C-alpha positions in Angstrom: 74.0 85.7 63.1 72.4 82.9 65.2 71.9 83.0 69.0 71.8 79.7 70.8 70.8 79.8 74.5 73.0 78.1 77.1 70.2 75.6 77.7 70.1 74.8 73.9 73.9 74.5 73.8 73.8 72.1 76.7 71.1 70.1 75.0 73.0 69.9 71.7 76.2 68.9 73.4 74.4 66.0 75.1 72.9 64.8 71.9 76.2 65.1 70.0 78.0 63.0 72.7 76.2 60.0 71.2 77.2 60.8 67.6 80.4 59.9 65.8 83.4 62.2 66.6 83.4 65.4 64.6 79.6 65.6 64.2 78.1 69.1 64.7 74.7 70.6 64.0 73.5 72.2 60.7 71.0 75.0 60.8 69.3 75.6 57.5 66.3 77.1 55.7 64.4 75.2 53.0 62.8 77.5 50.4 64.4 80.6 51.9 62.9 83.9 51.1 59.5 82.5 50.2 56.2 82.1 52.1 57.0 78.3 52.3 60.3 78.8 54.1 61.0 76.2 56.8 63.9 76.3 59.2 65.5 73.2 60.6 68.4 71.8 62.6 70.0 68.4 61.9 73.2 66.5 62.6 76.1 67.5 60.4 78.8 64.8 60.1 82.3 66.1 59.5 82.3 64.9 55.8 79.1 66.8 55.1 80.7 70.3 55.6 81.1 72.2 52.4 83.9 74.7 51.6 81.3 77.5 51.4 79.6 76.6 54.7 80.0 79.0 57.6 81.0 77.6 61.0 79.7 79.3 64.2 81.5 78.2 67.3 79.6 77.3 70.5 80.3 75.5 73.7 81.1 71.9 72.7 80.1 72.0 69.0 79.9 74.1 65.9 76.7 75.2 64.1 77.2 74.9 60.4 75.2 77.1 58.0 75.1 76.9 54.2 75.8 80.0 52.2 72.3 80.2 50.8 70.6 80.1 54.2 73.0 82.6 55.9 71.1 85.9 55.1 67.8 84.3 56.1 69.1 83.2 59.5 70.2 86.7 60.6 68.8 87.3 64.1 67.7 83.7 64.4 67.4 82.3 68.0 67.5 78.7 69.2 66.3 77.9 72.7 65.6 74.8 74.7 62.5 75.4 76.9 61.2 73.2 79.8 57.8 73.7 81.2 54.9 71.7 82.8 54.3 70.1 79.4 57.9 68.9 78.9 60.8 70.1 77.0 61.1 71.4 73.5 63.6 73.0 71.1 62.5 76.3 69.6 63.9 77.9 66.5 62.8 81.5 65.7 64.1 82.9 62.4 62.3 86.2 61.7 64.0 86.6 58.4 63.5 83.1 56.9 60.7 84.2 54.6 62.1 87.6 53.8 65.7 88.6 53.5 66.6 91.3 56.0 67.7 94.5 54.4 70.5 96.7 55.7 69.7 99.8 57.8 71.3 101.9 55.1 69.3 100.3 52.2 67.1 102.7 50.2 63.9 103.7 52.0 61.7 101.8 49.6 63.4 98.5 50.3 63.3 99.1 54.1 59.6 100.0 54.0 58.8 96.9 51.8 60.8 94.7 54.3 58.7 95.9 57.2 55.5 95.2 55.2 56.7 91.8 54.0 58.0 90.6 57.4 55.5 92.1 59.8 52.4 93.5 58.1 51.7 91.0 55.3 51.7 88.0 57.6 48.9 89.7 59.6 46.9 90.6 56.4 47.4 87.0 55.2 45.1 85.8 57.9 42.3 87.4 55.8 43.8 86.5 52.5 45.2 90.0 52.0 48.5 91.6 51.2 50.0 95.0 50.5 52.9 96.3 48.5 54.8 99.6 48.2 54.2 100.9 44.7 56.0 104.3 45.0 57.6 106.7 47.5 56.8 110.4 46.6 59.4 113.2 46.9 57.4 114.4 49.9 57.8 111.1 51.8 54.4 109.5 51.2 54.4 105.7 50.7 51.9 104.8 48.0 50.5 101.3 48.7 48.5 98.8 46.8 46.3 96.2 48.5 45.5 92.8 47.0 43.8 89.6 47.8 41.2 89.8 50.5 42.0 93.4 51.1 40.6 94.4 47.7 37.1 95.7 48.4 37.2 95.1 52.1 35.1 97.5 54.1 37.9 97.7 56.8 40.7 98.7 54.5 40.7 102.4 55.6 40.9 101.4 59.3 43.7 98.9 58.5 45.6 101.6 56.5 45.3 104.5 58.9 45.2 102.8 62.3 47.5 99.9 61.6 49.9 100.3 58.6 50.4 104.0 58.6 51.0 104.3 62.4 53.5 101.4 62.3 55.4 102.8 59.3 55.5 106.4 60.6 56.8 105.1 63.9 59.5 103.1 62.2 60.6 105.7 59.7 60.4 108.9 61.7 61.7 111.8 59.6 61.7 109.7 56.4 58.0 109.0 55.8 55.3 111.6 56.1 52.2 109.6 55.2 50.7 106.5 53.6 48.1 106.5 50.8 46.2 103.7 49.1 45.9 103.5 45.3 43.8 100.3 45.2 40.5 100.3 43.4 38.4 98.8 46.2 35.0 98.9 44.4 36.1 96.0 42.2 36.9 93.5 45.0 36.1 89.9 44.0 37.9 88.2 46.9 37.0 90.5 49.7 36.9 89.4 53.3 33.8 90.7 55.2 
């Protein structure tokens, strides 16, 4: 579930040496599954571990994860990096904002997951977003754009050269195309 590099494990072990016996670390997500999701790491005293918590064993300590955060920390990575600017702990949790779906989930869920986790964050830079509205029997994903994408003059390029290429590469043999059902002439929040 969570990968902690050797450098980060050494860093945590040194920090925990100065804490009361039995203290571990807690890895958590605040507001999981939302755009406001934030990941964190804190000390976890022995008396703060709940029965429903998951304990992941590492060299010299355990990482404790609450049950609610667990699905949002799948594929999370913690590293301790040192460069010319100093040292810093990094926590990457690609599924914190969107719960990862299983590889055998229905195609619609898997397509929406890719859109939510990879495409929409890029569109959000321009105030836009996209959702899967339907999957046709012939394998065409019908999408609807919103926000800054509505009425944008670049939406066709975004759809064909960006979204469609990405989705067709990801879902070879399952998707055959991507179409837009958005009424772009009525864009009030368009980005130009």
